[in-house]
DSSP file (Angstrom, degrees, kcal/mol; ACC not computed):
  #  RESIDUE AA STRUCTURE BP1 BP2  ACC     N-H-->O    O-->H-N    N-H-->O    O-->H-N    TCO  KAPPA ALPHA  PHI   PSI    X-CA   Y-CA   Z-CA
    1    1 A E     >        0   0    0      0, 0.0     4,-2.1     0, 0.0     5,-0.2   0.000 360.0 360.0 360.0 -43.6   92.7  113.2   77.2
    2    2 A N  H  >  +     0   0    0      1,-0.2     4,-2.2     2,-0.2     5,-0.2   0.930 360.0  48.4 -64.3 -43.9   90.1  112.0   79.7
    3    3 A S  H  > S+     0   0    0      1,-0.2     4,-2.7     2,-0.2    -1,-0.2   0.882 109.7  53.5 -64.9 -36.4   89.1  108.9   77.7
    4    4 A L  H  > S+     0   0    0      2,-0.2     4,-2.6     1,-0.2    -1,-0.2   0.919 108.3  49.9 -62.5 -42.0   92.8  108.1   77.3
    5    5 A R  H  X S+     0   0    0     -4,-2.1     4,-2.2     2,-0.2    -2,-0.2   0.915 112.2  47.0 -63.9 -42.4   93.4  108.3   81.0
    6    6 A I  H  X S+     0   0    0     -4,-2.2     4,-2.3     2,-0.2    -2,-0.2   0.919 111.9  50.8 -65.3 -42.5   90.4  106.0   81.7
    7    7 A N  H  X S+     0   0    0     -4,-2.7     4,-2.2     1,-0.2    -2,-0.2   0.912 110.4  49.4 -62.2 -42.1   91.5  103.5   79.0
    8    8 A F  H  X S+     0   0    0     -4,-2.6     4,-2.4     1,-0.2    -1,-0.2   0.908 109.9  51.3 -63.2 -41.8   95.0  103.4   80.5
    9    9 A G  H  X S+     0   0    0     -4,-2.2     4,-2.3     1,-0.2    -1,-0.2   0.889 109.1  51.0 -63.3 -38.7   93.6  102.8   84.0
   10   10 A T  H  X S+     0   0    0     -4,-2.3     4,-2.5     2,-0.2    -1,-0.2   0.922 110.6  48.1 -65.7 -43.0   91.5   99.9   82.7
   11   11 A Q  H  X S+     0   0    0     -4,-2.2     4,-2.5     1,-0.2    -2,-0.2   0.903 111.8  50.0 -64.1 -39.8   94.5   98.3   81.0
   12   12 A R  H  X S+     0   0    0     -4,-2.4     4,-2.5     2,-0.2    -1,-0.2   0.907 110.9  49.4 -65.7 -40.3   96.5   98.7   84.2
   13   13 A Y  H  X S+     0   0    0     -4,-2.3     4,-2.3     2,-0.2    -2,-0.2   0.927 112.1  48.1 -63.2 -44.7   93.7   97.1   86.3
   14   14 A W  H  X S+     0   0    0     -4,-2.5     4,-2.3     1,-0.2    -2,-0.2   0.904 111.3  51.2 -62.6 -40.8   93.4   94.2   83.8
   15   15 A L  H  X S+     0   0    0     -4,-2.5     4,-2.3     1,-0.2    -2,-0.2   0.921 110.0  48.5 -63.9 -43.7   97.2   93.7   83.9
   16   16 A E  H  X S+     0   0    0     -4,-2.5     4,-2.7     1,-0.2    -1,-0.2   0.902 110.6  51.4 -63.8 -40.0   97.3   93.6   87.7
   17   17 A Q  H  X S+     0   0    0     -4,-2.3     4,-2.3     1,-0.2    -1,-0.2   0.913 110.2  49.3 -63.0 -41.5   94.4   91.1   87.8
   18   18 A S  H  X S+     0   0    0     -4,-2.3     4,-2.3     2,-0.2    -2,-0.2   0.913 112.0  48.1 -64.0 -42.1   96.3   88.9   85.3
   19   19 A I  H  X S+     0   0    0     -4,-2.3     4,-2.7     2,-0.2    -2,-0.2   0.927 111.4  49.9 -64.7 -44.2   99.5   89.1   87.4
   20   20 A N  H  X S+     0   0    0     -4,-2.7     4,-2.3     1,-0.2    -1,-0.2   0.904 110.9  50.0 -61.1 -40.3   97.6   88.3   90.6
   21   21 A R  H  X S+     0   0    0     -4,-2.3     4,-2.3     1,-0.2    -1,-0.2   0.911 111.1  48.8 -64.7 -41.8   95.9   85.3   89.0
   22   22 A M  H  X S+     0   0    0     -4,-2.3     4,-1.7     1,-0.2    -2,-0.2   0.918 111.1  50.0 -63.9 -42.8   99.3   84.0   87.7
   23   23 A L  H  X S+     0   0    0     -4,-2.7     4,-1.2     1,-0.2    -1,-0.2   0.905 111.2  48.9 -64.0 -40.4  100.9   84.4   91.2
   24   24 A K  H  < S+     0   0    0     -4,-2.3     3,-0.3     1,-0.2    -1,-0.2   0.908 112.4  47.8 -65.9 -40.5   98.0   82.5   92.8
   25   25 A N  H  < S+     0   0    0     -4,-2.3    -1,-0.2     1,-0.2    -2,-0.2   0.790 105.3  61.3 -70.0 -25.8   98.2   79.7   90.3
   26   26 A D  H  <        0   0    0     -4,-1.7    -1,-0.2     1,-0.2    -2,-0.2   0.845 360.0 360.0 -70.4 -33.0  102.0   79.5   90.8
   27   27 A K     <        0   0    0     -4,-1.2    -1,-0.2    -3,-0.3    -2,-0.2   0.494 360.0 360.0 -80.7 360.0  101.8   78.6   94.5
Protein backbone atom coordinates (compact mmCIF):
# COMPACT_ATOMS: atom_id res chain seq x y z
CA UNK A 1 0.00 0.00 0.00
CA UNK A 2 2.79 2.43 0.88
CA UNK A 3 4.71 1.77 -2.34
CA UNK A 4 1.51 2.22 -4.37
CA UNK A 5 0.93 5.59 -2.75
CA UNK A 6 4.50 6.71 -3.50
CA UNK A 7 4.23 5.48 -7.10
CA UNK A 8 0.95 7.39 -7.57
CA UNK A 9 2.52 10.55 -6.15
CA UNK A 10 5.46 10.24 -8.55
CA UNK A 11 3.15 9.85 -11.55
CA UNK A 12 1.09 12.85 -10.45
CA UNK A 13 4.26 14.95 -10.03
CA UNK A 14 5.47 13.92 -13.51
CA UNK A 15 2.05 14.72 -14.98
CA UNK A 16 2.01 18.20 -13.40
CA UNK A 17 5.54 18.90 -14.68
CA UNK A 18 4.50 17.88 -18.21
CA UNK A 19 1.41 20.12 -18.07
CA UNK A 20 3.44 23.07 -16.78
CA UNK A 21 5.99 22.57 -19.58
CA UNK A 22 3.23 22.46 -22.20
CA UNK A 23 1.61 25.63 -20.82
CA UNK A 24 4.94 27.49 -20.85
CA UNK A 25 5.66 26.41 -24.43
CA UNK A 26 2.14 27.43 -25.49
CA UNK A 27 2.65 31.10 -24.56
